[in-house]
Backbone as CSV, one residue per row, in Angstrom:
resi,resn,N_x,N_y,N_z,CA_x,CA_y,CA_z,C_x,C_y,C_z
1,MET,-2.664,-8.129,-16.797,-2.600,-7.032,-15.645,-1.651,-7.370,-14.591
2,ILE,-1.706,-5.910,-13.762,-0.780,-5.879,-12.711,-1.565,-6.374,-11.774
3,ARG,-0.994,-6.756,-10.681,-1.627,-7.315,-9.244,-0.729,-6.679,-8.013
4,TYR,-1.632,-6.193,-7.306,-1.171,-5.411,-5.975,-1.553,-6.235,-4.673
5,LEU,-0.648,-6.629,-3.879,-1.076,-7.821,-3.015,-0.442,-7.542,-1.873
6,ASP,-1.203,-7.097,-0.642,-1.208,-6.501,0.375,-0.381,-7.600,1.486
7,GLU,0.486,-7.360,2.176,1.089,-8.408,3.475,1.689,-7.322,4.512
8,LYS,1.348,-8.250,5.793,1.436,-7.883,6.655,3.029,-8.662,7.407
9,ILE,4.045,-7.943,7.294,5.470,-8.723,7.881,6.122,-8.500,8.542
10,ALA,6.486,-9.029,9.577,7.257,-8.352,10.925,6.705,-6.784,11.035
11,ASN,5.473,-6.983,11.420,4.994,-5.271,11.838,5.243,-4.309,10.414
12,TYR,5.146,-4.988,9.493,5.684,-3.828,8.362,4.536,-4.219,7.334
13,GLU,3.813,-3.432,6.827,3.316,-3.142,5.722,3.896,-3.569,4.753
14,VAL,3.835,-4.393,3.700,3.864,-4.495,2.504,2.949,-4.811,1.371
15,CYS,3.467,-3.950,0.353,3.010,-4.328,-0.925,3.514,-4.722,-2.206
16,VAL,3.217,-6.153,-2.411,3.806,-6.748,-3.359,3.282,-6.248,-4.744
17,ILE,3.803,-6.008,-5.926,3.754,-5.394,-7.228,3.874,-6.612,-8.279
18,LEU,3.046,-7.384,-8.544,3.229,-8.229,-9.356,3.148,-7.731,-10.966
19,PRO,3.880,-8.062,-11.998,3.804,-8.026,-13.001,2.725,-8.536,-14.161
20,SER,2.220,-8.215,-14.980,1.356,-8.755,-15.707,1.718,-9.982,-16.457
21,GLY,1.236,-11.085,-16.451,1.265,-12.142,-16.892,2.192,-12.859,-15.999
22,TYR,2.231,-12.813,-14.658,3.045,-13.540,-13.374,2.785,-14.805,-13.687
23,ASP,3.983,-15.278,-13.617,3.653,-17.072,-13.515,4.036,-17.758,-12.422
24,GLN,3.668,-18.262,-11.312,4.419,-18.975,-10.620,5.739,-20.008,-10.533
25,THR,5.500,-20.479,-11.764,6.658,-21.401,-12.602,8.095,-20.584,-12.612
26,LYS,7.961,-19.440,-12.710,8.971,-18.652,-13.356,9.751,-18.172,-11.944
27,LYS,10.884,-17.660,-12.050,12.070,-16.852,-10.765,11.967,-15.326,-11.767
28,TYR,11.480,-14.324,-10.881,11.900,-13.175,-11.244,12.461,-12.437,-10.008
29,ARG,13.046,-11.391,-11.128,13.979,-10.228,-10.208,13.187,-9.658,-9.020
30,THR,13.756,-9.097,-7.933,12.693,-8.583,-7.350,13.240,-7.093,-6.908
31,ILE,12.607,-5.800,-6.423,13.257,-4.881,-5.940,12.727,-4.653,-5.141
32,TYR,13.206,-4.195,-4.085,12.798,-4.224,-2.496,12.733,-2.840,-2.076
33,MET,11.818,-1.611,-2.217,11.702,-0.455,-2.207,11.023,0.234,-0.938
34,HIS,11.825,1.221,-0.315,11.260,1.778,0.954,10.057,3.114,0.760
35,ASP,9.757,3.539,1.838,8.386,4.113,1.495,7.297,3.518,0.635
36,GLY,7.100,2.420,0.833,6.013,1.708,0.556,6.234,1.441,-1.028
37,GLY,7.424,1.392,-1.824,7.229,1.797,-2.880,6.674,2.668,-4.189
38,GLU,6.301,3.563,-3.711,5.235,4.740,-3.563,6.034,5.147,-5.180
39,THR,7.463,5.224,-5.797,8.027,5.855,-6.980,7.800,4.742,-7.814
40,ALA,7.626,3.763,-7.420,6.923,2.320,-8.596,5.748,2.398,-8.857
41,LYS,5.118,2.497,-8.043,3.479,2.530,-8.016,2.908,3.935,-8.791
42,GLN,3.727,4.901,-8.556,3.272,5.843,-9.777,3.542,5.780,-11.297
43,ALA,4.389,4.521,-11.123,4.637,4.805,-12.878,4.144,3.196,-13.041
44,SER,3.587,2.476,-12.531,3.172,0.921,-12.463,3.224,0.398,-14.087
45,ASN,2.266,1.401,-14.500,1.423,0.864,-15.686,2.604,1.274,-16.914
46,TYR,3.380,2.447,-16.630,4.300,2.576,-17.639,5.645,1.386,-17.342
47,ILE,5.873,0.864,-16.135,7.003,-0.220,-16.137,6.185,-1.372,-16.621
48,ASP,4.996,-1.888,-16.331,4.530,-2.846,-16.895,4.591,-2.841,-18.321
49,HIS,4.426,-1.452,-19.108,4.515,-1.680,-20.559,5.808,-1.870,-21.010
50,LEU,6.759,-1.481,-20.258,8.339,-1.737,-20.763,8.513,-3.139,-20.633
51,ILE,7.748,-3.760,-19.599,7.864,-5.575,-19.093,7.390,-5.942,-20.629
52,LEU,6.004,-5.643,-20.764,5.394,-6.165,-21.941,5.629,-6.170,-23.407
53,SER,6.330,-5.016,-23.500,7.131,-4.768,-25.013,8.153,-4.755,-25.074
54,GLY,9.291,-6.019,-23.724,10.318,-6.718,-24.227,10.666,-5.539,-24.025
55,GLN,11.043,-4.265,-23.158,12.188,-3.452,-23.205,12.981,-3.341,-21.689
56,ILE,12.467,-4.036,-21.016,13.164,-4.359,-19.270,12.801,-5.932,-19.172
57,GLU,13.460,-6.513,-18.097,13.112,-7.790,-17.732,11.838,-7.922,-17.294
58,PRO,11.114,-8.563,-16.993,9.861,-8.832,-15.871,10.728,-8.838,-14.331
59,LEU,10.072,-7.872,-13.577,10.282,-7.951,-12.148,8.883,-7.955,-10.978
60,ILE,9.418,-7.975,-9.895,8.586,-7.546,-8.620,9.181,-6.891,-7.796
61,VAL,8.171,-6.017,-7.352,8.347,-4.414,-6.785,7.841,-4.968,-5.561
62,ILE,8.729,-4.823,-4.037,8.153,-5.284,-2.933,8.495,-3.746,-2.075
63,GLY,7.009,-3.119,-2.004,7.187,-1.981,-1.423,6.690,-1.877,0.032
64,ILE,8.231,-1.503,1.209,7.635,-1.554,2.334,7.623,-0.170,2.831
65,GLU,6.401,-0.290,3.681,5.931,0.904,4.339,7.280,1.091,5.398
66,PRO,7.599,2.459,5.883,8.260,2.560,7.382,7.100,2.358,8.197
67,ILE,7.595,2.099,9.803,7.053,2.188,10.683,7.326,3.596,11.498
68,ASP,8.555,4.077,11.385,9.187,4.988,11.756,10.178,5.449,10.751
69,ARG,9.670,6.239,9.763,10.632,6.813,8.716,11.898,7.707,9.156
70,LYS,12.481,8.155,9.889,13.348,9.265,9.947,14.066,8.503,11.087
71,ASN,13.859,6.979,11.343,14.439,6.397,12.119,14.897,5.030,11.580
72,ASP,14.198,4.569,10.886,13.878,3.426,10.233,15.367,3.975,8.817
73,TYR,15.451,4.532,8.466,16.405,5.054,7.368,17.698,6.235,7.612
74,THR,17.890,5.682,8.865,19.028,6.368,9.230,20.516,5.805,10.112
75,PRO,21.469,6.291,9.821,22.509,4.889,10.363,22.904,4.986,11.834
76,TRP,22.979,6.397,12.086,23.065,6.914,13.393,22.672,7.968,13.889
77,GLU,22.752,8.057,15.370,21.745,9.070,16.071,22.519,10.470,14.998
78,ALA,21.414,11.497,15.048,21.806,12.908,14.791,20.961,14.092,15.324
79,PRO,20.691,15.008,15.508,20.490,16.263,15.817,19.118,16.545,14.819
80,SER,18.105,17.048,15.222,16.925,17.401,14.671,17.539,18.431,13.598
81,LEU,16.351,18.868,12.125,16.793,20.000,11.743,15.925,21.229,12.063
82,ALA,15.040,20.764,12.919,14.155,21.885,13.467,14.334,22.108,14.865
83,PRO,13.664,23.436,15.290,13.965,23.156,16.501,12.699,22.319,17.554
84,HIS,11.492,22.197,16.972,10.928,21.559,17.866,10.435,20.173,17.575
85,ALA,11.528,19.821,16.347,11.219,18.527,15.885,12.292,17.148,16.727
86,SER,12.079,16.095,16.812,12.121,15.211,17.754,13.979,14.780,16.637
87,THR,14.644,13.951,17.401,16.076,13.602,16.990,15.817,12.603,16.403
88,PHE,16.901,12.821,15.198,17.139,11.333,14.172,17.738,10.062,15.154
89,GLU,17.242,8.849,15.175,17.305,8.087,16.334,18.603,6.810,15.825
90,GLY,18.894,7.137,14.500,19.692,5.810,13.424,19.158,4.392,13.686
91,ARG,18.215,4.026,13.639,17.977,2.651,13.346,18.119,1.816,12.307
92,ALA,19.012,2.304,11.792,18.884,1.630,10.025,19.583,0.036,10.372
93,GLN,20.359,-0.119,11.103,20.739,-0.904,10.769,19.470,-2.585,11.470
94,VAL,18.831,-2.192,12.330,17.808,-2.865,12.795,16.761,-2.970,11.672
95,TYR,16.184,-1.833,11.068,15.673,-2.089,9.911,15.740,-2.928,8.944
96,LEU,16.790,-2.457,8.335,17.843,-3.442,7.225,17.912,-4.770,7.735
97,HIS,17.784,-5.305,8.667,17.771,-6.628,9.589,16.533,-7.435,9.365
98,THR,15.802,-6.495,9.630,14.183,-7.070,9.679,14.186,-7.039,7.989
99,VAL,14.726,-6.491,7.158,14.080,-6.688,5.792,14.864,-7.649,5.014
100,VAL,16.364,-7.810,5.493,16.956,-9.257,4.975,16.447,-10.371,5.579
101,THR,16.253,-10.705,7.053,15.944,-12.061,7.885,14.294,-12.042,8.029
102,GLU,13.844,-11.392,7.781,12.318,-11.600,7.768,11.296,-11.300,6.789
103,ILE,11.523,-10.438,6.179,10.905,-9.846,5.132,11.315,-11.240,3.406
104,LYS,12.462,-10.620,3.221,12.845,-11.095,2.001,12.591,-12.951,2.173
105,PRO,12.994,-13.503,3.025,12.360,-15.021,3.152,11.208,-15.321,2.902
106,TYR,10.209,-14.095,3.649,8.937,-14.381,3.377,8.460,-14.167,2.260
107,ILE,8.919,-13.054,1.812,8.509,-13.007,-0.160,9.480,-13.992,-0.873
108,ASP,10.648,-14.477,-0.974,11.189,-15.916,-1.180,9.676,-16.957,-0.950
109,ALA,9.462,-17.255,-0.404,8.770,-18.564,0.272,7.517,-18.503,-0.502
110,HIS,6.845,-17.625,-0.963,5.528,-17.081,-0.961,5.513,-16.593,-2.225
111,TYR,6.195,-15.977,-2.879,6.252,-15.705,-4.323,7.484,-16.138,-5.395
112,ALA,7.193,-16.079,-6.497,8.191,-16.932,-7.563,9.141,-15.843,-8.125
113,THR,10.160,-15.796,-6.748,11.019,-14.886,-7.394,12.642,-15.711,-7.408
114,ASN,13.946,-15.207,-7.549,15.038,-15.473,-7.528,15.569,-15.103,-6.258
115,PRO,16.058,-15.645,-5.569,16.198,-15.447,-4.299,17.887,-14.799,-4.664
116,GLU,18.589,-14.911,-5.519,20.057,-15.111,-5.667,20.539,-13.566,-5.570
117,PRO,21.228,-12.944,-4.970,21.435,-11.343,-5.230,21.880,-11.164,-6.158
118,SER,22.260,-11.880,-7.247,22.095,-11.174,-8.441,21.193,-10.892,-9.009
119,HIS,19.668,-11.364,-8.754,18.418,-10.815,-8.938,17.992,-9.883,-7.487
120,THR,18.661,-9.449,-6.954,17.976,-8.797,-5.750,18.219,-7.614,-5.708
121,ALA,17.415,-6.574,-5.736,17.863,-4.978,-5.727,16.937,-4.204,-4.615
122,ILE,17.887,-2.977,-4.066,16.998,-2.198,-3.177,17.337,-1.109,-3.827
123,SER,15.799,0.161,-3.312,15.854,1.213,-3.861,14.939,2.556,-3.250
124,GLY,15.593,3.389,-2.875,14.735,4.283,-2.281,14.669,5.904,-2.760
125,CYS,14.273,7.045,-2.017,14.269,8.084,-2.621,14.668,8.797,-1.504
126,SER,15.692,9.954,-0.830,15.872,10.752,-0.260,16.535,10.088,0.982
127,LEU,15.668,9.993,2.297,16.093,9.294,3.280,16.427,7.532,2.987
128,GLY,15.466,7.426,1.923,15.359,5.854,1.536,16.894,5.434,0.324
129,GLY,16.746,6.708,-0.266,17.910,6.413,-0.853,19.483,6.333,-0.075
130,LEU,19.348,7.079,1.132,20.822,6.693,1.892,20.301,5.419,2.653
131,VAL,19.273,5.043,2.904,19.134,3.599,3.293,19.817,2.621,2.985
132,SER,19.651,2.959,1.346,19.826,1.691,0.254,21.552,1.707,0.271
133,ILE,22.138,2.728,0.619,23.677,2.978,0.152,24.098,2.240,1.500
134,PHE,23.289,2.396,2.744,23.863,1.467,3.794,23.528,0.155,3.459
135,ALA,22.472,-0.222,2.888,22.812,-2.020,2.525,23.598,-2.318,2.049
136,SER,24.085,-1.569,0.870,25.140,-2.089,0.036,26.468,-2.131,1.113
137,TYR,26.514,-1.467,2.368,27.798,-2.128,3.294,27.432,-3.230,4.507
138,TYR,25.748,-2.804,4.902,25.709,-3.839,5.959,25.228,-5.448,5.124
139,TYR,25.023,-5.225,3.905,24.257,-6.806,3.476,24.856,-6.647,1.829
140,PRO,26.256,-6.289,1.777,26.274,-7.008,0.035,26.372,-7.985,-0.297
141,GLU,26.369,-9.182,0.449,25.978,-10.482,-0.072,24.606,-10.627,-0.436
142,VAL,23.542,-10.023,-0.211,22.302,-10.092,0.055,21.348,-9.204,-1.457
143,PHE,21.989,-7.728,-1.233,21.978,-7.215,-2.894,22.831,-6.918,-3.584
144,HIS,22.895,-7.152,-4.717,23.605,-6.383,-5.679,23.369,-5.408,-6.871
145,GLN,22.390,-5.037,-6.779,22.119,-4.167,-7.172,21.187,-2.941,-6.292
146,TYR,21.735,-1.272,-6.707,21.460,-0.604,-5.454,20.495,0.849,-6.610
147,ILE,19.458,1.106,-6.274,19.239,2.290,-6.736,19.000,3.407,-5.446
148,SER,19.761,4.672,-5.942,19.733,5.624,-4.980,19.304,7.048,-5.613
149,LEU,18.031,7.221,-5.312,17.672,8.863,-5.577,17.608,9.931,-4.813
150,SER,18.216,10.840,-5.521,18.313,12.509,-4.364,18.919,11.508,-2.921
151,ALA,19.597,10.563,-2.680,19.929,10.111,-1.592,20.201,11.462,-0.333
152,SER,19.913,11.229,0.852,20.141,12.305,1.586,22.127,12.090,2.389
153,PHE,22.855,12.301,1.331,24.161,12.174,1.891,24.409,13.228,2.531
154,TRP,23.682,14.548,3.011,23.603,15.650,4.068,23.758,15.370,5.252
155,TYR,23.233,13.933,5.495,22.904,13.592,6.967,24.356,13.459,7.724
156,GLU,24.144,13.699,9.094,25.343,14.359,9.571,26.579,13.060,9.603
157,ASP,27.713,13.295,9.432,28.849,12.418,9.014,28.985,11.077,8.150
158,VAL,27.996,11.152,7.545,27.775,10.500,6.142,28.837,10.253,5.394
159,LEU,29.206,11.969,4.594,30.340,11.747,4.129,31.455,11.699,4.809
160,ARG,31.551,11.799,6.044,33.050,11.283,6.684,32.730,10.107,6.435
161,TYR,32.294,9.378,6.860,31.598,7.960,6.765,32.331,6.934,5.495
162,LEU,31.758,7.773,4.480,31.911,7.556,3.169,33.431,7.545,2.682
163,GLN,33.864,8.413,3.223,35.526,8.994,3.316,36.657,7.942,4.020
164,GLY,35.494,6.810,4.582,36.377,6.054,5.490,36.824,6.686,7.127
165,GLU,36.436,7.783,7.057,36.702,7.999,8.296,35.842,7.220,9.791
166,LYS,36.222,7.105,10.991,35.548,6.340,12.179,34.641,7.189,12.581
167,ILE,32.867,6.945,12.975,32.421,7.904,13.235,31.573,7.156,14.724
168,GLU,31.927,8.076,15.425,31.347,7.647,17.068,30.331,8.363,17.407
169,ARG,29.263,7.117,17.932,28.067,7.633,18.559,27.518,6.639,19.809
170,GLN,27.455,7.246,20.719,26.841,6.798,22.060,27.493,5.332,21.935
171,GLY,28.865,5.416,22.283,29.432,4.328,22.573,29.671,3.416,21.117
172,ASN,28.768,3.785,20.056,29.243,2.778,19.230,30.272,3.037,17.880
173,ILE,30.953,2.520,17.635,31.911,2.756,15.873,30.945,2.197,15.210
174,HIS,31.084,3.140,14.024,30.702,3.129,12.490,32.003,3.110,11.928
175,LEU,32.325,2.143,11.323,33.512,2.069,10.306,33.052,1.579,8.665
176,LYS,33.006,2.105,7.539,32.898,1.946,6.226,33.709,0.594,5.997
177,PRO,32.741,-1.060,5.292,33.779,-1.971,5.202,34.370,-1.921,4.004
178,THR,35.592,-2.874,3.967,35.829,-2.838,2.305,34.758,-4.128,2.057
179,VAL,34.248,-3.679,0.746,33.310,-4.585,0.156,33.840,-4.295,-1.343
180,ASN,34.111,-6.170,-1.750,34.139,-6.592,-3.280,32.770,-5.850,-4.034
181,ARG,33.075,-5.110,-4.944,32.111,-4.515,-5.893,32.220,-5.021,-7.654
182,GLN,32.614,-6.193,-7.398,33.033,-6.789,-8.716,31.770,-7.092,-9.144
183,ASN,30.680,-7.014,-8.519,29.477,-8.016,-9.121,28.072,-6.806,-8.497
184,HIS,28.818,-5.878,-8.189,27.737,-4.897,-7.892,27.494,-3.959,-8.909
185,ARG,25.876,-2.899,-8.797,25.423,-2.054,-9.739,24.962,-1.175,-9.137
186,LEU,25.453,0.126,-9.299,24.880,1.150,-8.269,24.562,2.377,-9.361
187,TYR,23.389,2.483,-9.230,22.745,3.789,-10.141,22.160,4.917,-8.673
188,PHE,22.824,6.220,-8.796,22.320,7.384,-8.476,21.953,8.677,-8.869
189,TYR,20.979,9.188,-7.943,21.021,11.028,-8.913,20.674,11.754,-7.717
190,VAL,21.008,12.941,-8.664,20.354,14.155,-7.957,20.295,14.802,-8.547
191,GLY,19.337,15.915,-8.098,18.692,17.508,-8.963,19.490,18.220,-8.469
192,GLU,19.902,19.250,-9.475,21.252,20.136,-9.223,20.411,21.341,-8.436
193,LEU,18.934,21.455,-8.262,18.190,22.256,-7.844,18.082,22.202,-6.283
194,GLU,18.514,20.878,-5.853,18.119,20.099,-4.528,18.925,20.840,-3.195
195,GLY,18.000,21.838,-2.693,18.824,21.949,-1.346,18.917,23.959,-1.582
196,ILE,18.564,23.901,-2.799,19.245,25.476,-2.835,18.423,26.428,-2.119
197,TYR,17.094,26.130,-1.411,16.693,26.801,-0.470,16.503,26.698,1.078
198,LYS,17.092,25.655,1.090,17.474,25.327,2.597,18.362,26.028,3.239
199,GLU,18.225,26.255,4.579,19.120,26.745,5.650,19.910,26.116,6.729
200,THR,19.246,25.006,6.426,20.064,23.561,7.361,21.331,22.597,6.616
201,ILE,21.831,21.856,7.091,22.634,20.990,6.402,22.287,20.536,5.241
202,GLN,21.082,20.506,5.016,20.348,19.583,3.789,21.058,20.806,2.414
203,LYS,21.163,22.289,2.625,21.786,22.752,1.984,23.008,22.054,1.039
204,HIS,23.844,21.160,1.715,25.047,20.796,0.953,24.210,19.298,0.112
205,MET,23.036,19.253,-0.323,22.580,18.103,-0.713,23.548,17.997,-1.982
206,VAL,23.761,18.817,-2.964,24.028,18.422,-4.504,25.732,18.062,-4.330
207,ASP,26.258,18.814,-3.089,28.206,19.153,-3.497,28.483,17.810,-2.826
208,TYR,27.276,17.615,-1.384,28.110,16.230,-1.076,27.720,15.024,-1.618
209,THR,26.643,15.099,-2.563,26.297,13.895,-3.384,27.436,13.655,-4.530
210,LYS,27.973,14.711,-4.445,28.932,14.741,-5.976,30.317,14.193,-5.229
211,LYS,30.759,14.752,-3.776,31.762,14.115,-3.501,31.549,12.725,-3.078
212,ALA,30.224,12.467,-2.632,29.719,10.817,-2.311,29.908,10.047,-3.536
213,HIS,29.992,10.198,-4.732,30.387,10.027,-6.274,31.803,9.859,-6.098
214,LEU,32.443,10.533,-5.506,34.288,10.076,-5.712,34.633,9.430,-4.738
215,GLU,34.008,8.976,-4.044,34.133,8.250,-2.814,33.747,6.428,-3.374
216,PHE,32.611,6.328,-4.019,32.290,5.334,-4.698,33.047,4.732,-5.809
217,THR,33.577,5.693,-6.726,34.833,5.444,-7.762,36.024,4.848,-7.117
218,LYS,36.152,4.947,-6.054,37.282,4.137,-4.984,37.084,2.837,-4.928
219,GLU,35.943,2.662,-4.839,35.376,1.510,-3.991,35.694,-0.002,-4.570
220,GLY,35.946,0.300,-6.238,35.739,-0.842,-7.281,35.011,-1.193,-8.209
221,TYR,33.716,-0.128,-8.104,33.016,-0.675,-9.104,33.398,-0.313,-10.560
222,SER,32.821,-1.233,-11.456,33.719,-1.055,-12.753,33.050,0.504,-13.305
223,GLU,33.632,0.683,-14.524,32.905,1.628,-15.266,31.466,1.435,-15.740
224,SER,31.138,0.102,-15.682,30.141,-0.238,-16.204,28.931,-0.320,-15.188
225,ASN,29.266,-0.348,-13.969,28.354,-0.632,-13.174,28.197,0.499,-12.117
226,LEU,28.458,1.582,-12.145,28.091,3.175,-11.275,27.919,3.818,-12.595
227,LEU,26.375,4.662,-12.234,26.044,5.527,-13.064,25.558,6.280,-12.032
228,PHE,26.246,7.863,-12.441,25.506,8.560,-11.337,25.132,9.885,-12.391
229,ALA,23.674,10.171,-12.477,22.701,10.903,-13.005,22.341,12.298,-12.144
230,SER,22.324,13.235,-13.096,22.226,14.336,-12.651,21.332,15.408,-13.717
231,ASP,20.235,16.106,-13.015,19.493,16.939,-13.742,19.117,18.415,-13.505
232,PRO,19.818,18.992,-14.019,20.206,20.753,-14.000,18.742,21.889,-13.382
233,LYS,17.760,20.985,-13.747,16.244,21.443,-13.223,15.758,20.887,-12.078
234,GLY,16.685,19.728,-11.745,16.002,18.404,-10.979,15.573,19.462,-9.454
235,THR,14.495,19.345,-8.556,14.192,19.450,-7.161,13.655,18.619,-6.580
236,HIS,13.597,18.311,-5.019,13.347,16.990,-4.499,11.956,16.711,-4.578
237,ASP,11.525,16.296,-6.022,10.195,16.063,-6.200,10.097,14.641,-6.622
238,ASP,8.610,14.189,-6.163,8.298,12.511,-7.165,8.312,12.946,-7.924
239,LEU,8.181,14.158,-8.770,8.472,14.260,-10.205,9.625,13.618,-10.707
240,PHE,10.577,14.329,-10.273,12.004,13.482,-10.856,12.531,12.173,-10.061
241,PHE,12.063,11.786,-9.144,12.306,10.791,-8.608,11.652,9.412,-9.536
242,THR,10.783,9.925,-10.138,9.702,8.432,-11.004,10.704,8.398,-12.353
243,ASN,10.922,9.482,-12.516,11.387,9.820,-14.118,13.015,9.317,-14.246
244,TYR,13.716,9.334,-13.077,15.136,8.651,-12.933,14.914,7.157,-12.453
245,PHE,13.964,7.020,-11.565,13.402,5.187,-11.254,13.450,4.833,-12.797
246,ILE,12.599,5.335,-13.485,12.647,4.655,-14.758,13.752,4.461,-15.523
247,GLN,14.408,5.455,-15.680,15.929,5.657,-16.332,16.671,4.539,-15.625
248,SER,16.630,4.238,-14.030,17.350,3.022,-13.925,16.983,1.714,-14.073
249,LEU,15.809,1.759,-14.366,15.175,0.571,-14.899,15.882,0.197,-16.145
250,HIS,15.768,1.259,-16.914,16.411,0.423,-18.651,17.812,0.411,-18.296
251,TRP,18.572,1.039,-17.450,19.968,0.741,-17.136,20.404,-0.528,-16.349
252,LEU,19.838,-0.916,-15.553,19.772,-2.286,-14.754,19.311,-3.171,-15.483
253,TYR,18.123,-3.310,-16.293,17.457,-4.277,-16.871,16.759,-4.055,-18.042
254,GLY,17.353,-3.194,-18.719,17.122,-2.984,-20.024,17.539,-3.973,-21.078
255,ILE,16.491,-4.719,-21.767,17.040,-5.786,-22.609,17.934,-5.548,-23.776
256,GLU,17.766,-4.182,-24.533,18.697,-4.158,-25.602,20.181,-3.747,-24.635
257,THR,20.105,-3.140,-23.602,21.415,-2.389,-23.009,22.368,-4.067,-22.445
258,ARG,21.541,-4.912,-21.871,22.074,-6.136,-21.618,22.805,-6.793,-22.691
259,ASN,21.687,-6.878,-24.085,22.322,-7.715,-24.953,23.865,-6.963,-25.793
260,GLU,23.707,-5.488,-25.670,24.705,-4.853,-25.985,26.184,-5.039,-25.687
261,THR,25.889,-5.118,-23.930,27.031,-5.506,-23.008,27.454,-6.759,-23.253
262,MET,26.410,-7.986,-23.612,27.029,-9.204,-23.878,27.678,-8.916,-25.205
263,ASP,27.343,-8.351,-26.288,28.503,-8.754,-27.183,29.611,-7.961,-27.356
264,ARG,29.725,-7.253,-26.460,31.431,-6.296,-26.218,32.265,-7.147,-25.996
């Protein structure tokens, strides 16, 4: 039976989803998920079925509710998308620092996790997908797997950052670091219909995601460690987020997939 345990860590509401048969003497993979892990919650019974039927490895999901979503998940300051909306404050570095230095240590101390980076993933959708990508630059030694679904690559100057340009904001300089991707795996997805009805910078959603893919191919991911998925009918909805999150679990943790890779 799946268990949901609520924690409050460093002022963040955190939901820990334990798989059926959870055993404190074992060491489980963990996925740290933004937006409270909602994408995993919507498919929790199916994920548990995949585990119990031996299709994917057992894992623990750590769902972190944002305190201030549009600021927690953005890398630097940017104008709002609507006339009366507040600007983006860009506090992703602060948020991820809290995840790495406070939330993860608490989880590792209180649950049966394997704390090694090889067993630690970070995942999100939309702005949550964007901050997951930035986690791969800020903390590549903490997370070795990244799941980024419909990430907000339209966000101002993100594409320029990925292309290696220097981004300056309020006296701060943001420059993409060189990261050893040898042991990293990245699954990311976009729906081909995302942004088509937008009049803001969000209209570039698909185009910028494809350009981001090109930059990721230059970072040193092996062909088997980088997967870019798309859906010709995909819109920016939970329906597609959940479906492709499940696909990412098969790709990252599928037991048959892993055995096939080892046999090569």
